[in-house]
C-alpha positions as CSV (number, residue, x, y, z in Angstrom):
1,X,-9.0,-27.0,-20.8
2,X,-12.7,-27.5,-22.0
3,X,-15.1,-24.7,-22.3
4,X,-18.7,-24.3,-23.0
5,X,-18.5,-21.8,-25.9
6,X,-15.6,-20.4,-27.9
7,X,-16.8,-16.9,-27.8
8,X,-16.4,-17.0,-24.2
9,X,-12.5,-16.9,-24.5
10,X,-13.2,-13.3,-26.2
11,X,-14.9,-12.2,-22.9
12,X,-11.9,-13.0,-20.4
13,X,-10.5,-10.1,-18.7
14,X,-6.7,-9.4,-18.9
15,X,-6.2,-10.8,-15.4
16,X,-8.1,-14.0,-16.3
17,X,-5.7,-14.3,-19.4
18,X,-2.8,-14.0,-17.1
19,X,-4.0,-16.5,-14.9
20,X,-4.5,-18.7,-17.8
21,X,-1.0,-18.2,-19.1
22,X,0.5,-18.7,-15.6
23,X,-1.5,-22.0,-15.3
24,X,0.1,-23.2,-18.6
25,X,3.4,-22.1,-17.9
26,X,4.1,-23.3,-14.1
27,X,1.4,-25.9,-14.0
28,X,-0.4,-24.7,-11.1
29,X,-3.3,-22.2,-10.8
30,X,-2.9,-18.9,-9.1
31,X,-6.2,-19.1,-7.7
32,X,-8.4,-21.9,-9.2
33,X,-8.1,-24.0,-12.5
34,X,-11.7,-23.1,-13.1
35,X,-13.0,-20.1,-14.7
36,X,-16.7,-19.1,-14.6
37,X,-16.7,-17.3,-18.0
38,X,-15.6,-20.7,-19.5
39,X,-17.7,-23.0,-17.4
40,X,-14.9,-25.5,-17.6
41,X,-15.3,-28.9,-16.1
42,X,-11.5,-30.0,-16.2
43,X,-8.0,-28.5,-16.8
44,X,-5.3,-31.0,-18.1
45,X,-1.7,-29.6,-17.7
46,X,1.1,-31.7,-19.3
47,X,4.8,-31.2,-20.1
48,X,5.9,-31.8,-23.8
49,X,7.9,-34.9,-22.4
50,X,4.8,-36.8,-22.1
51,X,5.9,-37.7,-18.4
52,X,4.1,-34.7,-16.5
53,X,0.6,-34.4,-16.2
54,X,-1.9,-33.0,-13.8
55,X,-5.6,-32.9,-14.2
56,X,-8.1,-30.6,-12.4
57,X,-11.7,-32.0,-12.2
58,X,-14.7,-30.2,-10.8
59,X,-16.3,-33.7,-10.5
60,X,-14.6,-36.6,-9.5
61,X,-16.9,-38.8,-11.1
62,X,-15.7,-37.3,-14.4
63,X,-12.4,-38.0,-13.4
64,X,-12.9,-41.6,-12.5
65,X,-14.9,-42.1,-15.8
66,X,-11.9,-40.8,-17.9
67,X,-9.7,-43.3,-16.0
68,X,-11.8,-46.1,-16.9
69,X,-11.6,-45.4,-20.6
70,X,-7.9,-44.4,-20.4
71,X,-6.4,-47.7,-19.2
72,X,-8.1,-49.5,-22.1
73,X,-6.9,-47.0,-24.7
74,X,-3.1,-47.2,-23.5
75,X,-3.1,-50.9,-23.9
76,X,-4.1,-50.8,-27.7
77,X,-0.7,-49.8,-29.0
78,X,0.6,-53.2,-27.4
79,X,-2.3,-55.1,-29.5
80,X,-4.4,-55.7,-26.4
81,X,-8.1,-55.0,-27.0
82,X,-10.0,-54.7,-23.7
83,X,-13.2,-52.8,-22.5
84,X,-13.0,-49.8,-20.3
85,X,-12.6,-50.7,-16.4
86,X,-16.0,-51.1,-14.4
87,X,-17.0,-47.9,-12.6
88,X,-16.2,-49.3,-9.2
89,X,-12.3,-50.2,-10.2
90,X,-12.4,-46.7,-11.7
91,X,-13.4,-45.1,-8.3
92,X,-10.6,-47.2,-6.6
93,X,-8.0,-46.4,-9.2
94,X,-9.0,-42.6,-8.5
95,X,-8.2,-43.1,-4.9
96,X,-4.5,-44.2,-5.8
97,X,-4.1,-41.4,-8.2
98,X,-4.8,-38.9,-5.4
99,X,-1.7,-40.1,-3.8
100,X,0.3,-40.4,-7.0
101,X,0.1,-44.0,-8.8
102,X,2.5,-45.3,-11.5
103,X,0.8,-47.3,-13.9
104,X,3.2,-49.5,-15.8
105,X,1.3,-50.1,-19.0
106,X,4.7,-51.2,-20.8
107,X,5.0,-53.9,-18.4
108,X,1.6,-55.8,-19.1
109,X,1.5,-59.3,-18.2
110,X,-0.8,-61.0,-21.0
111,X,-1.9,-64.5,-21.3
112,X,-4.5,-65.6,-23.7
113,X,-7.3,-63.9,-22.6
114,X,-6.1,-62.3,-19.2
115,X,-4.3,-59.2,-18.8
116,X,-2.6,-57.8,-15.8
117,X,-0.9,-54.2,-15.1
118,X,1.2,-53.4,-12.2
119,X,0.4,-50.5,-10.3
120,X,2.8,-48.7,-7.7
121,X,1.4,-45.9,-5.1
122,X,4.8,-43.8,-5.1
123,X,3.7,-40.3,-4.2
124,X,3.7,-37.1,-6.4
125,X,6.7,-35.9,-8.2
126,X,7.6,-32.7,-10.0
127,X,10.9,-33.9,-11.0
128,X,10.2,-36.5,-13.5
129,X,13.8,-36.9,-14.7
130,X,14.4,-38.0,-11.1
131,X,11.4,-40.4,-11.1
132,X,12.6,-41.7,-14.9
133,X,16.4,-42.2,-13.5
134,X,15.4,-43.8,-10.3
135,X,12.2,-45.6,-11.0
136,X,13.2,-48.9,-9.7
137,X,14.0,-47.2,-6.4
138,X,10.7,-45.5,-6.2
139,X,8.8,-48.7,-7.0
140,X,10.5,-50.6,-4.4
141,X,9.8,-48.0,-1.7
142,X,6.1,-47.6,-2.9
143,X,3.4,-47.1,-0.2
144,X,1.5,-50.1,-1.9
145,X,1.6,-52.2,-5.0
146,X,-1.1,-53.5,-6.9
147,X,-2.5,-55.2,-10.0
148,X,-5.2,-54.2,-12.4
149,X,-6.4,-57.6,-13.7
150,X,-8.9,-58.5,-16.6
151,X,-9.9,-62.2,-16.2
152,X,-13.0,-63.6,-17.5
153,X,-14.3,-60.5,-18.8
154,X,-14.1,-58.4,-15.9
155,X,-11.7,-55.9,-14.4
156,X,-10.6,-56.0,-10.8
157,X,-8.0,-54.3,-8.7
158,X,-6.1,-56.3,-6.1
C-alpha cells in the first residue's frame, strides 16, 4: 500500500489499524482498501506463494500504466528486452484483467525481434492450488484467448 507521508501511519485510529490487519490477512477490505489519512492511491495484496495477487487502484489509469511496464519487466528474466506496452494496449489489457486474465510469460514465443505472449481470460480465482493443478483445463475453458504481440517495434493485442 502506498501512503503520502510516513507520520500518517501513527495517526491511524485503532479501528483503522484493525481494518488494515484484516485487509492484509483476508485479502479483502472490510470497508474500503483506501484510507483518507494515508491518502493511498493503491493497495496491493499478495500471498507469499507468488500466485495470488489483487490490486485496488483509485484511478484505473494508474493500473493500466502499471500493466504497461509490468509485462516488459516480467520478460527480462527470459532474456527478452522490450519496451513497455503502449497505453492503448495497456487499457485493453486492463479490461481483460477485470475478468481474470492469465498472462503466460513462461510460454513466450520469440523469433528474432518479435515476441508473442499467450493470454487467457479465465475468470477470477481464489483457490490457486486448484488453478495450478488444473491450469490446462481452465485454459481450454477460457472465455477468450488472445496474444500480446511485439512486432516491428510495436505492441498489439489480438
